N, C-alpha and C positions, 0 to 999 in steps of 0.2 A: 304233607302238613307237618307242623313242628310238633315236637313232643309236649311242649308248654301247654297248648290248648287242652288235649286230655288230662293232663295232670293238674291243672287248674279246676277243670270241672270235678275231676274226682275229689280233689281237696275240698271243695264247696259241698258236694254231696255227702263226704264224711263228715264234715263239720254239721251240715244240718241234721244228720242222723245220730250224730254225738250229741248236740242240742235235745234232740227229740227224746233221747234215751234219759238225759239227765233232768229234763224238766216236766215230763209227762208223768202222769198219775194213772192213766188208764193201761192196762197191760197189753191190750191189742195195739194201741199206738206206739208201745215200747218196741213191740215185736216188729211193727213196720219200720221205726227206725233203725232197728238192727239190720234189717234187709236193705235198707237205704245205704247203710255202712258196707254191707257186703258186695253190693253192687259197685260202690266206689272202687273197692279193692280189684273186683273182676275188670272195671275199666282200666286200671292201672296195670294189671297184668296184660291185657290184651294190647294196650298201648305201647309198653316196652318191649313186648313180644315182637310187635311189628317193627319198632324201632332199631332193636337189636338184629332182627332178620335182615333188614335193609344193609346194616352196617357190616354184618359178617357173611352175608350171602348164604345162610344156611337154610333148610327146609324142615327143621325140626318142629318148630312152633310149641315149645314146651310151654309158653304162657297162656295159649289157648286151651292146652290139655289141662293144666292147672285151674283154668276158669271152668271148664266141664265139671271137674271136680268140687269146687267150690259152690257151683249151682246145685249141684246134686247134695251136698251136704245142708245148703241153705232151705232146700225144699224138704228135706227131712226134719231140719231144725224147726221150720215154721209149722209142719204139719203137727209135730209132738208138742210143741209149745202153744198152737192153737187149741188143741185137746186138752191140754192142762188147764188154759184159761176158761175153756168153756165148762170143763168140769167144775172148776172154782165158782165161776160164775152161777152154775145151777145149784150149788150147794150154798153159797153166801149171799146170793142175790147181787153182787157188785163185782167189779173187775178193778176196783181200786187197788193199786198196790200198797198203800198205806194200810188198808185193812187186811192184807194178805198175812200178816204176822199173827193174826188170831187163828190160823190154820196151825200153828206150832203145837205139837204134842204137849198136853198138860197146861197150856195156857188158857186161862178162864176168860171168856169174852168181857165180863164185867169188871175186869181189873183186879179181882181178889186173886190171892195166892192160894192154889190148891192144897198146901202144905200146912197152912195155920187153919185151926178150926174156927167155924163160923160161929158168931155170937149174935145175940139178940133175937130178933123174932124170925129171922131166916132160919135159925138154927132151931127154933122151936116148930116151925113148919116143916123142916126136915125130919125131926124126930116123929112128929104126928104122923106124916105120911109113911113112914117106916114101919 
């Protein structure tokens, strides 16, 4: 088999994953797109390992060993990423990436600045309850 077939398939997988990362707003779909990109890299590693081992007649298979490490890192990444997304979804009620900036420390969700004093009826309500 030629090296071009897995290379083209890998490029298509990587481009699909990149489009998913850039276009999606759901955090779980973004994580799935990152996994697609990692699988494209794994496919390239194995394809080039087979191609180079046929050319050099070596039995080291370093591309396949790197693929195993990449799979292990991807599994850890998806486990931690999914745990973070589920925690955010439980606290915020959404997994929309645009709304995750509200989780920044000191950011008020209503858009007001926490350093400026509140004026009007909201300030009077705050003073009445304190």
